[in-house]
C-alpha positions in Angstrom: -0.5 80.7 3.6 0.4 77.6 5.5 -3.0 77.5 7.1 -4.8 77.9 3.8 -2.8 75.1 2.2 -3.6 72.8 5.1 -7.4 73.5 4.7 -7.3 73.1 1.0 -5.7 69.6 1.1 -8.0 66.6 0.5 -7.4 63.2 1.9 -7.1 60.6 -0.8 -9.2 57.3 -0.4 -7.2 54.1 -0.2 -6.6 52.4 -3.5 -9.1 49.6 -4.2 -7.7 46.2 -4.5 -7.8 44.8 -8.1 -10.8 42.6 -8.7 -10.0 38.9 -9.5 -10.8 38.4 -13.2 -13.8 36.2 -14.0 -12.9 32.6 -15.0 -13.5 31.5 -18.6 -17.1 30.4 -19.1 -16.1 27.0 -20.3 -13.8 26.0 -17.4 -16.6 25.3 -14.8 -18.3 23.1 -17.4 -15.2 21.1 -18.1 -14.4 20.8 -14.4 -18.0 19.7 -13.6 -18.0 17.1 -16.4 -14.7 15.7 -15.2 -15.9 15.5 -11.5 -19.1 13.8 -12.6 -17.0 11.2 -14.6 -14.9 10.7 -11.4 -18.0 10.0 -9.4 -19.2 7.5 -12.0 -15.9 5.6 -12.3 -15.4 5.6 -8.5 -18.9 4.2 -8.0 -18.2 1.3 -10.4 -14.9 0.6 -8.7 -16.7 0.5 -5.3 -19.2 -2.0 -6.7 -16.4 -4.1 -8.0 -14.7 -4.1 -4.6 -17.8 -5.1 -2.9 -18.6 -7.9 -5.3 -15.1 -9.3 -5.3 -15.0 -9.4 -1.5 -18.6 -10.2 -0.7 -20.4 -11.9 -3.5 -22.0 -15.2 -2.5 -21.1 -16.8 -5.8 -17.9 -16.4 -7.7 -17.4 -13.0 -9.3 -14.8 -11.6 -11.7 -15.0 -8.0 -12.8 -15.3 -7.1 -16.5 -11.7 -5.7 -16.3 -10.3 -8.9 -14.9 -8.6 -9.7 -18.2 -5.3 -11.3 -17.2 -2.5 -11.0 -14.6 -1.5 -7.7 -16.0 -4.8 -6.0 -16.8 -6.8 -6.8 -13.7 -8.9 -4.4 -11.6 -9.6 -7.1 -9.0 -5.9 -7.4 -8.1 -5.6 -3.6 -7.5 -8.9 -3.0 -5.6 -8.3 -5.9 -3.2 -4.7 -5.0 -2.5 -3.7 -3.2 0.7 -3.2 0.0 -1.4 -6.9 -0.2 -2.4 -7.8 0.8 1.2 -7.3 4.0 3.1 -8.0 4.0 6.9 -9.9 0.7 6.4 -12.1 2.3 3.7 -11.8 1.5 0.0 -10.0 4.3 -1.9 -13.0 4.4 -4.3 -15.3 5.5 -1.5 -13.0 8.4 -0.7 -12.9 9.2 -4.4 -16.7 9.4 -4.5 -16.6 12.0 -1.7 -13.7 13.8 -3.2 -15.3 14.3 -6.7 -18.7 15.1 -5.1 -17.1 17.9 -3.2 -15.3 19.1 -6.4 -18.6 19.0 -8.3 -20.3 21.1 -5.6 -17.5 23.7 -5.8 -17.9 23.8 -9.5 -21.6 24.5 -9.2 -20.8 27.3 -6.8 -18.4 28.8 -9.2 -21.0 28.7 -12.0 -24.0 29.8 -10.0 -22.8 32.4 -7.4 -21.3 35.8 -7.4 -18.1 37.0 -5.8 -16.8 36.6 -3.1 -18.2 33.1 -2.7 -17.4 32.2 -6.3 -13.8 33.3 -5.8 -13.4 31.2 -2.7 -14.8 28.2 -4.5 -12.3 28.7 -7.4 -9.4 28.6 -4.9 -10.8 25.6 -3.1 -11.3 23.7 -6.3 -7.7 24.3 -7.3 -6.3 23.1 -3.9 -8.5 20.0 -4.1 -7.4 19.3 -7.7 -3.7 19.6 -6.8 -4.1 17.2 -3.9 -6.1 14.7 -6.0 -3.5 14.7 -8.7 -0.7 14.0 -6.3 -2.5 11.1 -4.7 -3.4 9.7 -8.2 0.3 9.9 -9.1 1.2 8.0 -6.0 -1.4 5.3 -6.7 -0.3 5.0 -10.4 3.3 4.4 -9.2 2.1 1.7 -6.8 0.1 0.0 -9.5 3.0 0.1 -12.0 6.0 -0.7 -9.8 4.6 -2.6 -6.8 1.5 -4.4 -7.9 2.5 -4.6 -11.6 -1.1 -4.6 -12.6 -3.2 -2.2 -14.6 -6.7 -1.4 -13.3 -8.7 0.1 -16.1 -11.1 1.9 -13.7 -8.2 3.3 -11.8 -6.5 4.5 -15.0 -9.7 6.3 -15.9 -9.7 8.0 -12.5 -6.0 9.1 -13.1 -7.1 10.7 -16.4 -10.0 12.4 -14.7 -7.7 13.8 -12.0 -5.5 15.3 -14.7 -8.5 16.8 -16.4 -9.7 18.3 -13.2 -6.3 19.8 -12.4 -6.1 21.4 -15.9 -9.6 22.9 -15.7 -9.2 24.1 -12.1 -5.8 25.6 -13.0 -7.3 27.7 -15.8 -10.3 28.6 -13.6 -8.1 29.9 -10.8 -5.7 32.1 -12.7 -3.9 34.3 -11.8 -2.6 31.9 -9.2 -1.4 34.7 -6.9 -5.0 35.6 -6.2 -5.9 31.9 -5.6 -3.2 31.7 -3.0 -4.6 34.8 -1.2 -8.1 33.3 -1.3 -6.9 30.1 0.2 -5.0 31.9 3.0 -8.2 33.9 3.8 -10.2 30.6 3.8 -7.8 29.0 6.3 -8.1 31.9 8.7 -11.9 31.8 8.3 -12.1 28.0 9.1 -10.0 28.5 12.2 -12.6 31.0 13.5 -15.5 28.8 12.7 -15.6 25.5 14.7 -18.8 24.4 12.9 -16.9 23.9 9.7 -14.4 21.5 11.4 -17.3 19.6 13.0 -18.9 19.2 9.5 -15.7 17.8 8.1 -15.3 15.3 11.0 -19.0 14.3 10.6 -18.4 13.6 6.9 -15.4 11.4 7.7 -17.4 9.4 10.2 -20.1 8.8 7.6 -17.4 7.5 5.2 -15.9 5.3 7.8 -19.4 3.9 8.6 -19.7 2.8 4.9 -16.7 0.6 5.4 -18.8 -1.7 7.6 -20.9 -2.6 4.5 -18.0 -2.8 2.1 -15.8 -4.7 4.5 -12.2 -4.2 5.2 -11.6 -7.9 5.4 -11.7 -10.1 2.3 -13.2 -13.6 2.7 -13.6 -15.6 -0.4 -14.9 -19.2 -0.9 -13.4 -21.9 -3.0 -16.2 -21.4 -5.5 -15.3 -17.7 -5.8 -11.6 -18.5 -6.3 -12.5 -21.0 -9.1 -14.9 -18.5 -10.8 -12.5 -15.6 -10.6 -9.3 -17.4 -11.7 -9.8 -21.1 -12.6 -6.2 -21.3 -13.9 -4.8 -20.4 -10.5 -7.2 -22.7 -8.7 -6.2 -25.7 -10.9 -2.5 -24.9 -10.5 -2.6 -24.3 -6.8 -4.6 -27.4 -5.9 -2.3 -29.5 -8.1 0.8 -28.5 -6.1 2.4 -31.4 -4.1 1.8 -31.6 -0.4 5.0 -32.4 1.6 4.7 -34.6 4.6 8.2 -34.0 5.9 8.0 -32.2 9.3 9.6 -28.8 9.3 10.9 -27.7 12.7 12.7 -24.6 14.0 12.6 -21.2 12.4 11.1 -18.0 13.6 7.3 -18.2 14.1 4.5 -15.7 14.7 0.7 -16.2 15.0 -1.6 -18.6 16.8 -0.2 -22.1 17.2 -3.6 -23.7 16.4 -4.3 -21.4 13.4 -6.0 -23.3 10.5 -3.2 -22.2 8.1 0.5 -22.9 8.7 2.6 -20.9 6.3 6.3 -21.8 6.2 8.8 -19.8 4.1 12.4 -20.6 3.1 14.0 -17.3 2.1 17.3 -15.5 1.4 17.8 -11.9 2.6 19.7 -11.1 -0.6 17.0 -12.5 -3.0 14.9 -9.8 -4.7 11.9 -12.0 -5.1 12.1 -12.8 -1.4 12.0 -9.0 -0.7 8.9 -8.7 -2.8 7.2 -11.6 -0.9 8.2 -10.0 2.4 6.5 -6.7 1.5 3.3 -8.5 0.3 3.1 -10.7 3.4 3.8 -7.9 5.8 0.7 -6.2 4.5 -1.4 -9.3 4.2 -0.8 -11.3 7.4 -2.3 -8.8 9.8 -5.6 -9.5 8.2 -5.4 -13.1 9.3 -4.1 -12.7 12.8 -5.8 -15.8 14.2 -5.9 -17.8 11.0 -2.3 -18.0 9.8 0.8 -19.1 11.7 3.8 -17.9 9.8 7.3 -19.5 10.2 10.4 -18.1 8.6 13.4 -20.3 7.7 16.8 -19.2 6.4 17.9 -20.8 3.2 20.9 -18.6 1.9 21.7 -19.2 -1.7 25.5 -19.5 -1.1 27.8 -22.5 -0.8 29.5 -20.8 2.2 26.7 -22.1 4.5 24.4 -24.1 2.1 25.8 -27.4 0.8 23.0 -27.6 -1.7 24.6 -24.7 -3.6 27.4 -25.4 -6.1 28.5 -21.8 -6.4 29.3 -19.0 -4.0 26.1 -17.2 -4.9 24.9 -14.3 -2.8 27.9 -12.8 -1.1 26.4 -11.6 2.1 23.4 -14.1 2.4 25.0 -16.3 5.1 26.1 -13.5 7.4 22.7 -11.8 7.0 21.0 -15.1 7.9 23.2 -15.4 11.0 22.4 -11.7 11.9 18.7 -12.3 11.6 19.0 -15.3 13.9 20.8 -13.2 16.4 18.1 -10.5 16.1 15.5 -13.2 16.8 17.4 -14.2 19.9 17.1 -10.6 21.0 13.3 -10.5 20.3 13.7 -8.1 17.3 13.4 -10.4 14.3 10.5 -8.6 12.5 12.0 -5.1 12.5 15.5 -6.5 11.7 14.2 -8.5 8.8 12.4 -5.3 7.5 15.8 -3.6 7.5 17.6 -6.4 5.7 15.0 -6.7 2.9 14.8 -2.9 2.5 18.6 -2.6 2.2 19.6 -5.7 0.1 22.5 -3.8 -1.4 24.1 -3.1 2.1 24.4 -6.3 4.0 28.1 -6.1 5.0 29.0 -6.7 8.7 29.1 -3.0 9.5 25.7 -2.4 8.0 24.3 -5.4 10.0 25.7 -3.9 13.2 24.1 -0.5 12.3 20.7 -2.2 11.7 20.9 -3.9 15.1 21.4 -0.5 16.7 18.5 1.0 14.8 16.0 -1.6 15.8 17.0 -1.4 19.5 19.0 -4.5 20.0 21.6 -4.9 22.7 24.5 -4.4 20.3 27.1 -6.0 22.6 25.0 -9.2 22.9 24.3 -9.0 19.1 28.1 -8.9 18.4 28.8 -11.8 20.7 26.1 -13.8 19.0 27.5 -13.0 15.5 31.0 -14.2 16.7 29.7 -17.4 18.2 28.9 -20.7 16.4 25.4 -21.1 17.9 23.6 -18.8 15.3 25.5 -20.4 12.4 24.4 -23.8 13.7 20.8 -22.8 13.8 21.1 -21.5 10.2 22.6 -24.8 9.2 19.6 -26.6 10.8 17.3 -24.4 8.7 19.2 -25.3 5.5 18.9 -29.0 6.4 15.2 -28.7 7.0 14.8 -27.1 3.6 16.8 -29.8 1.9 14.6 -32.5 3.5 11.5 -30.7 2.2 12.9 -30.4 -1.3 13.7 -26.6 -1.3 15.7 -25.7 -4.4 15.1 -21.9 -4.7 13.9 -19.0 -2.8 11.3 -18.0 -1.9 9.7 -21.4 -1.4 6.5 -21.7 0.7 4.6 -24.5 2.3 1.0 -23.6 2.8 -0.4 -26.4 5.1 2.3 -28.5 3.5 1.4 -27.5 -0.1 4.7 -26.6 -1.8 4.7 -23.3 -3.7 7.9 -22.2 -5.4 8.2 -18.4 -6.0 6.3 -15.4 -4.9 2.5 -14.9 -5.4 0.7 -11.7 -6.1 -1.4 -10.2 -3.3 -4.6 -11.4 -5.0 -3.3 -14.9 -5.4 -2.3 -15.0 -1.7 -5.9 -14.2 -1.0 -7.0 -17.0 -3.2 -4.6 -19.5 -1.6 -5.7 -18.6 1.9 -9.4 -18.8 0.8 -8.9 -22.4 -0.6 -7.2 -23.4 2.7 -9.9 -21.8 4.9 -12.8 -23.1 2.9 -12.6 -26.9 3.0 -16.1 -27.5 1.7 
């Protein structure tokens, strides 16, 4: 009986994995239309970038409306570039790939179609996160609205929504992506293809130019109000000695700043110049001077003012004596709410200063005397507030936007 039972048993075939449901018919069309719109807007943004930075005559884009609504400010900012390539060029490649995946979803059968659905969702999520980052930079750092960029942000949201619907249920999309990852690892040709595409994009940057060089005529055409204002600013003949300097001594532009480490506008200027000055390595010599807005070390101030400004200035001078001024200044401007002596000591340790030498410098009178000399130099030059700049002697009170710094340097470099 046991033998008969064994012979009569039949092996059951393994259960088939459930098939991934077909996407809604409309989702590839919506995703394709959004991707095409992204390519179109990114191409226009690329052209604007090229014209602003390379046009032989003055050029202002159609969305250069004012200081707030201004595509030119955004596309020529350091955030408009990624690995020395305009972000708009990357966007063209991104949306072209998304469009190709959409065509594959609409025109092929499983399993290629299913892999394309999963890939499109992964791309759409990445694109939306990057768009959110750029939108935050535009709103809170540049404080300028780029109409073309806003259109691309909307496109990224539309792509994410369509790809999300197309890839449901998401558990199946995750499984397809994991399978795709293992497949790419086993196929070196795919990695070579991606690297080749990146090289092509980087090659385009030679035409578009990572360096912005404008003429006086372009500045006047793009923003005549700024041109008239800037060229009307007084030129101070008083020599300004001392301070911390970086850049070629014989650079055509000498940029001098009087600043306060507890001043919010000075922190904004610091961030802007930190991104801008590397583009003018042999053309701008930058000198930083302390001008704390506190009567504890600045006789020009009638009130106590910024509580920690004087000690922060002394600490920065001590950091300069130790050869660590740039990273130390970065720490001070990034932590304006924590400039007490303990924090200053911690920043010295973080940037690699000899903390014992730093502490001795802080306790001596030499650093305070050098800060006092900076203050006197500022008073002789007529400094009343921070930040105050002298661009080849031309006095500019207050911070400038990234675009206006480009304009100012263009005016100084082009003396025709």
